[in-house]
KELUM-179187 format. One record per residue (C-alpha): x, y, z; residue number from 1. Coordinates in nm, 3 decimals. Example, Ala and Ser with C-alpha at 12.3 -4.5 7.8 and 13.67 -1.06 7.14 Angstrom:
% residues 2
SITE     east    north       up    i
SITE    1.230   -0.450    0.780    1
SITE    1.367   -0.106    0.714    2
This chain:
% residues 584
SITE     east    north       up    i
SITE    0.924    9.705   16.779    1
SITE    0.689    9.782   16.994    2
SITE    0.410   10.056   16.881    3
SITE    0.185   10.230   17.035    4
SITE   -0.157   10.362   16.926    5
SITE   -0.291   10.731   17.002    6
SITE   -0.655   10.747   16.904    7
SITE   -1.065   10.817   17.049    8
SITE   -1.369   10.713   16.902    9
SITE   -1.489   10.870   16.585   10
SITE   -1.820   10.849   16.458   11
SITE   -1.969   10.732   16.152   12
SITE   -2.034   11.082   16.063   13
SITE   -1.699   11.144   16.086   14
SITE   -1.599   10.859   15.887   15
SITE   -1.833   10.965   15.575   16
SITE   -1.734   11.304   15.572   17
SITE   -1.337   11.197   15.555   18
SITE   -1.410   10.954   15.297   19
SITE   -1.607   11.171   15.096   20
SITE   -1.286   11.460   15.151   21
SITE   -0.995   11.244   15.101   22
SITE   -1.163   11.024   14.757   23
SITE   -0.974   10.698   14.885   24
SITE   -1.100   10.377   14.900   25
SITE   -0.927   10.025   14.972   26
SITE   -0.644    9.938   14.711   27
SITE   -0.339    9.770   14.626   28
SITE   -0.040    9.895   14.875   29
SITE    0.225    9.864   14.577   30
SITE    0.443   10.094   14.582   31
SITE    0.333   10.256   14.218   32
SITE   -0.027   10.197   14.321   33
SITE    0.005   10.333   14.696   34
SITE    0.172   10.670   14.513   35
SITE   -0.121   10.664   14.305   36
SITE   -0.428   10.649   14.638   37
SITE   -0.182   10.867   14.845   38
SITE   -0.182   11.163   14.547   39
SITE   -0.574   11.145   14.547   40
SITE   -0.559   11.157   14.927   41
SITE   -0.582   11.514   15.010   42
SITE   -0.495   11.389   15.350   43
SITE   -0.210   11.231   15.254   44
SITE   -0.073   11.531   15.045   45
SITE    0.243   11.552   15.191   46
SITE    0.315   11.192   15.193   47
SITE    0.695   11.101   15.122   48
SITE    0.788   11.479   15.115   49
SITE    0.935   11.727   15.366   50
SITE    0.699   12.040   15.485   51
SITE    0.823   12.380   15.559   52
SITE    1.134   12.399   15.345   53
SITE    1.544   12.357   15.495   54
SITE    1.504   12.526   15.875   55
SITE    1.721   12.792   15.990   56
SITE    1.938   12.714   16.339   57
SITE    1.855   12.815   16.641   58
SITE    1.523   12.845   16.856   59
SITE    1.312   12.634   17.041   60
SITE    1.120   12.337   16.935   61
SITE    0.824   12.243   17.125   62
SITE    0.693   11.897   17.130   63
SITE    0.299   11.858   17.296   64
SITE    0.272   11.530   17.435   65
SITE   -0.013   11.343   17.625   66
SITE    0.223   11.113   17.751   67
SITE    0.585   11.060   17.893   68
SITE    0.838   10.857   17.741   69
SITE    0.812   10.462   17.789   70
SITE    1.187   10.426   17.837   71
SITE    1.456   10.649   17.736   72
SITE    1.754   10.369   17.858   73
SITE    1.853   10.286   17.506   74
SITE    1.850    9.966   17.691   75
SITE    1.494    9.929   17.771   76
SITE    1.403   10.150   17.470   77
SITE    1.205    9.974   17.220   78
SITE    0.860   10.154   17.158   79
SITE    0.887   10.350   16.805   80
SITE    0.847   10.686   16.883   81
SITE    1.073   10.670   17.168   82
SITE    1.325   10.490   16.953   83
SITE    1.350   10.773   16.709   84
SITE    1.363   11.050   16.968   85
SITE    1.612   10.890   17.152   86
SITE    1.846   10.787   16.878   87
SITE    1.839   11.105   16.678   88
SITE    1.880   11.309   16.971   89
SITE    2.041   11.211   17.281   90
SITE    2.247   10.867   17.170   91
SITE    2.414   10.742   16.826   92
SITE    2.435   10.406   16.763   93
SITE    2.685   10.159   16.534   94
SITE    2.442   10.215   16.229   95
SITE    2.152   10.427   16.155   96
SITE    1.910   10.504   15.894   97
SITE    1.904   10.816   15.677   98
SITE    1.725   11.123   15.731   99
SITE    1.535   11.132   15.390  100
SITE    1.160   11.116   15.346  101
SITE    1.006   10.799   15.128  102
SITE    1.182   10.477   15.070  103
SITE    1.539   10.644   15.155  104
SITE    1.518   10.675   15.519  105
SITE    1.488   10.286   15.489  106
SITE    1.827   10.294   15.389  107
SITE    2.141   10.190   15.636  108
SITE    2.445   10.445   15.698  109
SITE    2.698   10.450   15.930  110
SITE    2.706   10.650   16.260  111
SITE    2.939   10.507   16.502  112
SITE    3.107   10.312   16.306  113
SITE    3.296   10.376   16.028  114
SITE    3.098   10.159   15.785  115
SITE    2.759    9.914   15.801  116
SITE    3.017    9.631   15.978  117
SITE    3.206    9.328   15.792  118
SITE    3.131    8.962   15.813  119
SITE    3.321    8.661   15.806  120
SITE    3.262    8.315   15.948  121
SITE    2.937    8.274   15.726  122
SITE    2.809    8.596   15.874  123
SITE    2.851    8.457   16.212  124
SITE    3.110    8.707   16.292  125
SITE    3.065    9.080   16.267  126
SITE    3.314    9.328   16.357  127
SITE    3.275    9.703   16.359  128
SITE    3.534    9.960   16.370  129
SITE    3.447   10.289   16.547  130
SITE    3.556   10.640   16.410  131
SITE    3.787   10.857   16.559  132
SITE    3.692   11.151   16.780  133
SITE    3.384   11.028   16.942  134
SITE    3.316   11.196   17.260  135
SITE    3.031   11.189   17.541  136
SITE    2.837   11.504   17.660  137
SITE    3.153   11.548   17.891  138
SITE    3.405   11.539   17.633  139
SITE    3.576   11.198   17.747  140
SITE    3.574   10.989   17.469  141
SITE    3.318   10.684   17.346  142
SITE    3.484   10.325   17.295  143
SITE    3.410    9.987   17.201  144
SITE    3.401    9.903   17.586  145
SITE    3.097   10.125   17.609  146
SITE    2.924    9.995   17.340  147
SITE    2.964    9.613   17.488  148
SITE    2.837    9.747   17.757  149
SITE    2.511    9.882   17.684  150
SITE    2.479    9.547   17.492  151
SITE    2.547    9.308   17.791  152
SITE    2.316    9.597   18.012  153
SITE    2.032    9.454   17.780  154
SITE    1.986    9.140   17.930  155
SITE    1.985    9.269   18.342  156
SITE    1.621    9.159   18.447  157
SITE    1.642    9.479   18.629  158
SITE    1.623    9.646   18.300  159
SITE    1.361    9.526   18.158  160
SITE    1.148    9.578   17.794  161
SITE    1.409    9.653   17.549  162
SITE    1.515    9.469   17.204  163
SITE    1.609    9.124   17.277  164
SITE    1.832    9.109   16.932  165
SITE    2.137    9.010   17.109  166
SITE    1.942    8.766   17.354  167
SITE    1.848    8.572   17.053  168
SITE    2.198    8.610   16.812  169
SITE    2.494    8.648   17.028  170
SITE    2.620    8.306   17.103  171
SITE    2.637    8.177   17.478  172
SITE    2.425    8.433   17.579  173
SITE    2.148    8.135   17.721  174
SITE    2.111    8.239   18.106  175
SITE    2.296    8.547   18.091  176
SITE    2.175    8.823   18.343  177
SITE    2.394    9.137   18.264  178
SITE    2.698    9.281   18.391  179
SITE    2.633    9.351   18.712  180
SITE    2.781    9.086   18.942  181
SITE    3.122    9.085   18.689  182
SITE    2.996    8.891   18.383  183
SITE    3.074    8.940   18.063  184
SITE    2.994    8.791   17.722  185
SITE    3.222    8.638   17.565  186
SITE    3.090    8.652   17.233  187
SITE    3.152    9.034   17.227  188
SITE    3.506    9.151   17.195  189
SITE    3.677    9.443   17.205  190
SITE    4.020    9.398   17.097  191
SITE    4.089    9.769   17.116  192
SITE    3.913   10.085   17.165  193
SITE    3.782   10.131   16.841  194
SITE    3.687    9.819   16.753  195
SITE    3.421    9.568   16.849  196
SITE    3.359    9.213   16.725  197
SITE    3.014    9.016   16.738  198
SITE    3.002    8.671   16.729  199
SITE    2.681    8.505   16.648  200
SITE    2.519    8.174   16.717  201
SITE    2.374    8.102   16.427  202
SITE    2.477    8.310   16.058  203
SITE    2.286    8.629   16.035  204
SITE    2.312    8.855   15.757  205
SITE    2.075    9.121   15.833  206
SITE    2.273    9.234   16.158  207
SITE    2.382    9.571   16.079  208
SITE    1.990    9.660   16.071  209
SITE    2.005    9.516   16.428  210
SITE    2.256    9.767   16.520  211
SITE    2.062   10.041   16.480  212
SITE    1.872    9.987   16.791  213
SITE    1.907   10.164   17.101  214
SITE    2.059    9.808   17.222  215
SITE    2.361    9.952   17.005  216
SITE    2.396   10.307   17.194  217
SITE    2.722   10.363   17.390  218
SITE    2.638   10.358   17.805  219
SITE    2.994   10.458   17.982  220
SITE    3.027   10.241   18.296  221
SITE    3.081   10.495   18.511  222
SITE    2.750   10.675   18.452  223
SITE    2.516   10.384   18.497  224
SITE    2.289   10.404   18.749  225
SITE    2.050   10.092   18.699  226
SITE    1.716   10.152   18.658  227
SITE    1.738   10.548   18.730  228
SITE    1.976   10.564   18.357  229
SITE    1.595   10.624   18.268  230
SITE    1.596   10.914   18.360  231
SITE    1.921   11.102   18.235  232
SITE    2.055   10.861   17.970  233
SITE    2.462   11.001   17.937  234
SITE    2.442   11.164   17.598  235
SITE    2.637   11.073   17.243  236
SITE    2.414   11.286   17.034  237
SITE    2.353   11.630   16.953  238
SITE    2.174   11.709   17.218  239
SITE    2.180   11.626   17.606  240
SITE    1.898   11.626   17.848  241
SITE    1.888   11.975   18.087  242
SITE    1.574   11.890   18.308  243
SITE    1.332   11.578   18.318  244
SITE    1.011   11.609   18.540  245
SITE    0.806   11.254   18.471  246
SITE    0.519   11.325   18.341  247
SITE    0.546   11.673   18.266  248
SITE    0.857   11.837   18.079  249
SITE    1.185   11.719   17.927  250
SITE    1.430   11.994   17.791  251
SITE    1.715   11.917   17.593  252
SITE    1.974   12.136   17.553  253
SITE    2.264   12.164   17.254  254
SITE    2.561   11.896   17.350  255
SITE    2.891   12.100   17.307  256
SITE    3.083   11.809   17.240  257
SITE    2.875   11.686   16.998  258
SITE    3.095   11.672   16.686  259
SITE    2.901   11.702   16.339  260
SITE    3.213   11.614   16.087  261
SITE    3.139   11.315   16.285  262
SITE    2.779   11.286   16.178  263
SITE    2.658   11.275   15.854  264
SITE    2.227   11.226   15.963  265
SITE    2.159   11.450   16.224  266
SITE    2.146   11.857   16.139  267
SITE    2.053   11.983   16.478  268
SITE    1.923   12.280   16.372  269
SITE    1.729   12.404   16.682  270
SITE    1.907   12.540   17.005  271
SITE    1.655   12.359   17.248  272
SITE    1.390   12.094   17.229  273
SITE    1.095   12.095   17.539  274
SITE    0.854   11.834   17.543  275
SITE    0.535   11.933   17.740  276
SITE    0.389   11.609   17.861  277
SITE    0.044   11.592   18.022  278
SITE   -0.131   11.757   17.751  279
SITE   -0.525   11.639   17.662  280
SITE   -0.522   11.493   17.311  281
SITE   -0.808   11.757   17.208  282
SITE   -0.589   12.014   17.321  283
SITE   -0.288   11.930   17.118  284
SITE   -0.500   11.938   16.780  285
SITE   -0.706   12.248   16.872  286
SITE   -0.367   12.439   16.969  287
SITE   -0.164   12.308   16.646  288
SITE   -0.506   12.437   16.446  289
SITE   -0.455   12.748   16.568  290
SITE   -0.047   12.773   16.584  291
SITE   -0.038   13.103   16.835  292
SITE    0.284   13.216   16.976  293
SITE    0.488   12.910   17.086  294
SITE    0.266   12.687   16.957  295
SITE    0.346   12.828   16.594  296
SITE    0.695   12.652   16.696  297
SITE    0.547   12.300   16.795  298
SITE    0.486   11.947   16.702  299
SITE    0.273   11.681   16.778  300
SITE    0.395   11.396   16.972  301
SITE    0.072   11.167   16.915  302
SITE   -0.160   11.121   16.595  303
SITE   -0.400   11.369   16.517  304
SITE   -0.750   11.228   16.678  305
SITE   -1.005   11.165   16.460  306
SITE   -1.297   11.419   16.562  307
SITE   -1.019   11.649   16.448  308
SITE   -1.002   11.525   16.139  309
SITE   -1.262   11.715   15.940  310
SITE   -1.105   12.079   16.132  311
SITE   -0.744   11.969   15.944  312
SITE   -0.890   11.847   15.596  313
SITE   -1.116   12.112   15.521  314
SITE   -0.886   12.386   15.554  315
SITE   -0.624   12.420   15.303  316
SITE   -0.367   12.631   15.507  317
SITE   -0.396   12.350   15.789  318
SITE   -0.423   12.072   15.566  319
SITE   -0.063   12.215   15.409  320
SITE    0.103   12.118   15.797  321
SITE   -0.028   11.757   15.830  322
SITE    0.190   11.436   15.760  323
SITE    0.045   11.107   15.765  324
SITE    0.298   10.834   15.664  325
SITE    0.235   10.490   15.707  326
SITE    0.287   10.304   15.997  327
SITE    0.396   10.026   15.820  328
SITE    0.248    9.875   16.163  329
SITE   -0.028    9.580   16.194  330
SITE   -0.284    9.679   16.474  331
SITE   -0.461    9.381   16.692  332
SITE   -0.619    9.226   16.944  333
SITE   -0.365    8.955   17.130  334
SITE   -0.554    8.685   17.308  335
SITE   -0.363    8.487   17.626  336
SITE   -0.345    8.172   17.471  337
SITE   -0.186    8.004   17.781  338
SITE   -0.513    8.075   17.981  339
SITE   -0.847    7.977   17.918  340
SITE   -1.068    7.976   17.762  341
SITE   -0.835    8.141   17.490  342
SITE   -0.656    7.839   17.481  343
SITE   -0.893    7.694   17.297  344
SITE   -0.817    7.790   16.949  345
SITE   -1.220    7.780   16.873  346
SITE   -1.237    8.055   17.142  347
SITE   -0.941    8.264   16.947  348
SITE   -1.113    8.201   16.625  349
SITE   -1.454    8.310   16.743  350
SITE   -1.258    8.673   16.852  351
SITE   -1.153    8.686   16.462  352
SITE   -1.453    8.592   16.344  353
SITE   -1.668    8.829   16.540  354
SITE   -1.445    9.134   16.520  355
SITE   -1.573    9.412   16.272  356
SITE   -1.262    9.557   16.130  357
SITE   -1.524    9.836   15.970  358
SITE   -1.582    9.919   16.276  359
SITE   -1.240    9.993   16.438  360
SITE   -1.113   10.178   16.138  361
SITE   -1.370   10.395   16.151  362
SITE   -1.252   10.465   16.513  363
SITE   -0.917   10.466   16.436  364
SITE   -0.973   10.765   16.199  365
SITE   -1.181   10.653   15.872  366
SITE   -1.042   10.506   15.549  367
SITE   -0.826   10.806   15.492  368
SITE   -0.559   10.762   15.739  369
SITE   -0.619   10.355   15.790  370
SITE   -0.607   10.063   15.615  371
SITE   -0.802    9.719   15.679  372
SITE   -0.567    9.462   15.771  373
SITE   -0.574    9.096   15.644  374
SITE   -0.297    8.951   15.749  375
SITE   -0.030    9.010   16.034  376
SITE    0.268    9.133   15.852  377
SITE    0.192    9.460   15.698  378
SITE    0.205    9.481   15.306  379
SITE    0.505    9.641   15.291  380
SITE    0.628    9.262   15.391  381
SITE    0.443    9.100   15.118  382
SITE    0.560    9.240   14.796  383
SITE    0.299    9.524   14.839  384
SITE   -0.063    9.408   14.962  385
SITE   -0.159    9.167   15.266  386
SITE   -0.306    8.862   15.110  387
SITE   -0.654    8.824   15.274  388
SITE   -0.577    8.428   15.428  389
SITE   -0.910    8.426   15.686  390
SITE   -1.110    8.550   15.400  391
SITE   -1.363    8.654   15.683  392
SITE   -1.560    8.983   15.594  393
SITE   -1.444    9.316   15.707  394
SITE   -1.740    9.360   15.962  395
SITE   -1.690    9.003   16.081  396
SITE   -1.935    8.636   16.052  397
SITE   -2.123    8.659   16.384  398
SITE   -2.294    8.360   16.335  399
SITE   -2.003    8.199   16.220  400
SITE   -1.854    8.339   16.577  401
SITE   -2.153    8.177   16.756  402
SITE   -2.087    7.850   16.634  403
SITE   -1.764    7.827   16.714  404
SITE   -1.795    7.939   17.069  405
SITE   -2.086    7.635   17.086  406
SITE   -1.820    7.384   16.940  407
SITE   -1.592    7.528   17.211  408
SITE   -1.833    7.420   17.495  409
SITE   -1.961    7.802   17.527  410
SITE   -2.304    7.829   17.376  411
SITE   -2.390    8.147   17.627  412
SITE   -2.073    8.300   17.509  413
SITE   -1.796    8.408   17.764  414
SITE   -1.659    8.725   17.928  415
SITE   -1.321    8.877   17.911  416
SITE   -1.094    9.213   17.987  417
SITE   -0.903    9.382   17.745  418
SITE   -0.635    9.636   17.785  419
SITE   -0.564    9.937   17.620  420
SITE   -0.391   10.271   17.588  421
SITE   -0.614   10.553   17.693  422
SITE   -0.620   10.719   17.350  423
SITE   -0.782   10.367   17.212  424
SITE   -1.054   10.388   17.415  425
SITE   -1.262   10.426   17.099  426
SITE   -1.109   10.161   16.955  427
SITE   -1.189    9.923   17.246  428
SITE   -1.525   10.011   17.227  429
SITE   -1.560    9.925   16.862  430
SITE   -1.395    9.561   16.946  431
SITE   -1.641    9.539   17.253  432
SITE   -1.936    9.601   17.063  433
SITE   -1.852    9.413   16.785  434
SITE   -1.769    9.084   16.994  435
SITE   -2.026    9.169   17.233  436
SITE   -2.278    9.047   16.907  437
SITE   -2.135    8.692   16.952  438
SITE   -2.209    8.654   17.350  439
SITE   -1.829    8.777   17.413  440
SITE   -1.896    9.021   17.667  441
SITE   -1.546    9.263   17.752  442
SITE   -1.462    9.496   17.976  443
SITE   -1.215    9.749   17.889  444
SITE   -0.890    9.851   18.096  445
SITE   -0.758   10.150   17.995  446
SITE   -0.385   10.245   18.135  447
SITE   -0.190   10.579   18.054  448
SITE    0.023   10.538   17.740  449
SITE    0.420   10.582   17.994  450
SITE    0.250   10.270   18.157  451
SITE    0.109   10.056   17.898  452
SITE    0.371    9.826   17.794  453
SITE    0.487    9.774   18.108  454
SITE    0.117    9.647   18.222  455
SITE    0.084    9.418   17.910  456
SITE    0.446    9.271   18.017  457
SITE    0.298    9.164   18.306  458
SITE    0.266    8.779   18.218  459
SITE    0.084    8.686   18.507  460
SITE   -0.159    9.003   18.613  461
SITE   -0.235    9.089   18.231  462
SITE   -0.588    9.048   18.116  463
SITE   -0.689    8.784   17.867  464
SITE   -0.701    9.053   17.593  465
SITE   -0.462    9.382   17.476  466
SITE   -0.497    9.586   17.188  467
SITE   -0.129    9.670   17.036  468
SITE    0.045    9.673   16.720  469
SITE    0.374    9.559   16.603  470
SITE    0.605    9.741   16.321  471
SITE    0.876    9.529   16.160  472
SITE    1.265    9.724   16.266  473
SITE    1.372    9.657   15.874  474
SITE    1.169    9.522   15.604  475
SITE    1.245    9.122   15.677  476
SITE    0.979    8.901   15.839  477
SITE    1.216    8.807   15.991  478
SITE    1.167    9.100   16.267  479
SITE    0.796    9.066   16.287  480
SITE    0.673    8.687   16.319  481
SITE    0.957    8.541   16.555  482
SITE    0.904    8.880   16.777  483
SITE    0.548    8.799   16.799  484
SITE    0.490    8.420   16.828  485
SITE    0.806    8.298   16.924  486
SITE    0.751    8.160   17.284  487
SITE    1.103    8.072   17.367  488
SITE    1.168    8.462   17.441  489
SITE    0.814    8.516   17.643  490
SITE    0.911    8.684   18.001  491
SITE    0.697    8.724   18.296  492
SITE    0.816    9.097   18.302  493
SITE    0.865    9.336   18.043  494
SITE    0.764    9.065   17.823  495
SITE    0.742    9.242   17.440  496
SITE    0.540    9.120   17.098  497
SITE    0.434    8.798   17.223  498
SITE    0.160    8.940   17.428  499
SITE   -0.066    8.636   17.282  500
SITE    0.221    8.423   17.483  501
SITE    0.188    8.173   17.173  502
SITE    0.388    7.864   17.226  503
SITE    0.365    7.641   16.958  504
SITE    0.628    7.358   16.869  505
SITE    0.560    7.359   16.489  506
SITE    0.585    7.711   16.494  507
SITE    0.881    7.792   16.631  508
SITE    1.077    7.463   16.412  509
SITE    0.963    7.669   16.106  510
SITE    1.072    7.982   16.225  511
SITE    1.429    7.806   16.286  512
SITE    1.465    7.648   15.957  513
SITE    1.368    8.009   15.786  514
SITE    1.622    8.217   16.014  515
SITE    1.902    7.946   15.810  516
SITE    1.791    8.014   15.484  517
SITE    2.067    8.189   15.272  518
SITE    1.861    8.288   14.948  519
SITE    1.635    8.571   15.052  520
SITE    1.362    8.509   14.809  521
SITE    1.285    8.186   14.932  522
SITE    1.313    8.323   15.332  523
SITE    1.080    8.607   15.212  524
SITE    0.815    8.335   15.082  525
SITE    0.848    8.094   15.363  526
SITE    0.784    8.393   15.587  527
SITE    0.473    8.471   15.420  528
SITE    0.318    8.113   15.434  529
SITE    0.394    8.100   15.786  530
SITE    0.217    8.423   15.839  531
SITE   -0.097    8.243   15.679  532
SITE   -0.036    7.929   15.843  533
SITE    0.016    8.126   16.209  534
SITE   -0.322    8.369   16.149  535
SITE   -0.542    8.034   16.138  536
SITE   -0.384    7.921   16.495  537
SITE   -0.525    8.268   16.597  538
SITE   -0.337    8.371   16.846  539
SITE   -0.375    8.757   16.751  540
SITE   -0.699    8.906   16.556  541
SITE   -0.537    9.163   16.312  542
SITE   -0.729    9.536   16.275  543
SITE   -0.606    9.757   16.041  544
SITE   -0.259    9.959   15.952  545
SITE   -0.242   10.276   16.048  546
SITE   -0.125   10.610   15.897  547
SITE    0.051   10.884   16.157  548
SITE   -0.122   11.222   16.094  549
SITE    0.074   11.423   16.286  550
SITE    0.017   11.806   16.257  551
SITE    0.240   12.123   16.264  552
SITE    0.301   12.432   16.344  553
SITE    0.336   12.706   16.103  554
SITE    0.703   12.757   16.183  555
SITE    0.839   12.420   16.146  556
SITE    1.059   12.355   15.853  557
SITE    1.233   12.042   15.737  558
SITE    0.971   11.788   15.875  559
SITE    0.845   11.439   15.706  560
SITE    0.713   11.161   15.857  561
SITE    1.039   10.891   15.866  562
SITE    0.953   10.525   15.685  563
SITE    1.165   10.329   15.892  564
SITE    0.986   10.481   16.242  565
SITE    0.626   10.434   16.231  566
SITE    0.578   10.757   16.039  567
SITE    0.682   10.978   16.339  568
SITE    0.927   11.259   16.254  569
SITE    1.252   11.253   16.185  570
SITE    1.414   11.457   16.474  571
SITE    1.776   11.428   16.261  572
SITE    1.638   11.708   16.079  573
SITE    1.352   11.892   16.234  574
SITE    1.384   12.299   16.257  575
SITE    1.239   12.585   16.261  576
SITE    1.196   12.876   15.967  577
SITE    1.206   13.177   16.193  578
SITE    1.405   13.041   16.553  579
SITE    1.314   13.444   16.662  580
SITE    0.936   13.353   16.612  581
SITE    1.024   13.062   16.879  582
SITE    0.988   13.121   17.283  583
SITE    1.296   12.960   17.450  584
C-alpha cells in the first residue's frame, strides 16, 4: 500500500545528538535482534506496547494534522494512514486485523464476515458469510450486495487510486469499468443477502488478507454519489461523519446503529473525534510536547519532525509519550523508466550509485528512528534482515556514478526534477545534494501531502523522479514486488505503486510463475531472489526503512502503533484517561 512520508530537514548535529541518546547502531532486523536493539533505544521504549492504560468511555479525541486525507471513499482509499482511519472508525471490511500491539496485530479476525472465508476449487473460489444484525448509520441492513457493489465501484475510471487486488485476481475482470452503466461482475456472486462468493482467475491462498482492504467494505447503491462520496462515506463502523470541511476540519460522532456485539475489534471509547487540519508540523510537535488544555487529549497524525526529536528524547516524561513502531515500509527514489534519459539502465544505476543514503537517513530523523535500506522489500519479508544485494557504500560511489553516466553518453551529467510531499523537503534536498556530486542536477517540486499521490499518479505530466514508499499489505512478497513493478497495471491517471512505470517482460513472467507456487517457502525464496534481480535493473533506488514516531497528549490512553498500519495509531482502541478533561 502507499506510504506517505512526512518529515523535514535535520542537521548532522541533530543526528549525532539523537544517535548519542539512543545508543543505537545499524544491526539485525531479526525479531530477537530488533527487540534487543529497541530495548536499548530510549526513542523506542514503547515499541510493541500500549501507552496510557485502559481508556475510559467518553470525551473528545483530537487529532492534530498538517494535511487532509487523500481519500476516505473505500473504493479509493489505499494510503496506509487513511486506511487505518477509515477501516477502524467509519467502515468495516469482510476481515480485519486484531487490535493489538506487536506481532499479534498482524493476525486476521472476522469483521463483517462470520469467519475468514472458505476456499474451494483449489483456492480459486472464496465464500464469505456475513454476520446477522449488521446495519448502517441509518439502521438499514448491510447486505452482501453492498460489498459486491463497492468491489465493482473500485473499477470505475472516475474513482482512481484505490487497491487493485480485485482487478488482479477476479475472473473476467479484464476491461471492466464499474457498475455505472448497469454492468456487473459475474465473478462476484451474492446468492442471498448474507453470502458473497468470489471466483478468481487463479489460485490465491492469501485472499482473506486482501479482504482487509477498504475495497471489501460495503457501500449501499442508494448512497453512492460517485466522486463526491469521498466527502461523506456512509458509515458501517462505530462513528459517522457529522461535518467535513476539506483541508480544515473533520468531526466524527457516534453511529447509534453500530452494534458492538457484532464487532470484537473496535472499542469506540471517545464520544467524538475531531481532526484539525492545516497545522504546521512544528506547531503540532510543540503543542503536544506542552500538552496543555485540549492538547492533553490530542494525538499527532503525522510523524515527529527530526528537529523536535531532542526536545522529546531529553525529557523522560515527554519521551514516555512517544510511540515509534516500524513502518515496515521502504522509502525510495522511483525513476520514470519510460522516459529519456531514465529509459537507459546505466543512468538509473548512476542514481543508485550517486545516492548518499546516510544523508537521507539523517534528513529523515537520524539512526534512532530509521534504518538504511539495502533492498526493495523490507526486512520482515526476508526473514528479518534485508540483504545488501547492490553492495553500494551507504554514502554512495560518486566516481562509479560518473562512469555510468559517461557510458550512457552523458559525460556532462543530466538535469531532472523530483516530486516530493511538502514534509519531505529536507529529504529531497539531501537527494539533490548527493546526486549533484555526480553531475545529476535535481530541481525539487514539493506538493501538498493530500494532493501528492494524485500528482505523481498522473503518468503523462509527472516528473522524472518521485520520492515515495511502499508497505506490504500483509507479510508476503506478493503484496510488494508486483504492485511496484508489474507494468500491466499502470494507469494513465490514478496510477499507484509502480511510479517507475517499469515494464519488463522477464520480470512480469517471473511474477506469474511465483504466483502459481503452492509452497509458501518456495514462493518466499523466489520473491527474495526476484527482489535482487529487479534492483539490478534499477527502476528505483531504495533509501531507508522508517519508524513512525508519534507523540501523544498526557490524557491519551490505549495507544499503540499498529504494525499492519505502518506504525500509525490504532484508532480501534485509543481513548482518554479522563474524558472530563477533554473539550467537546
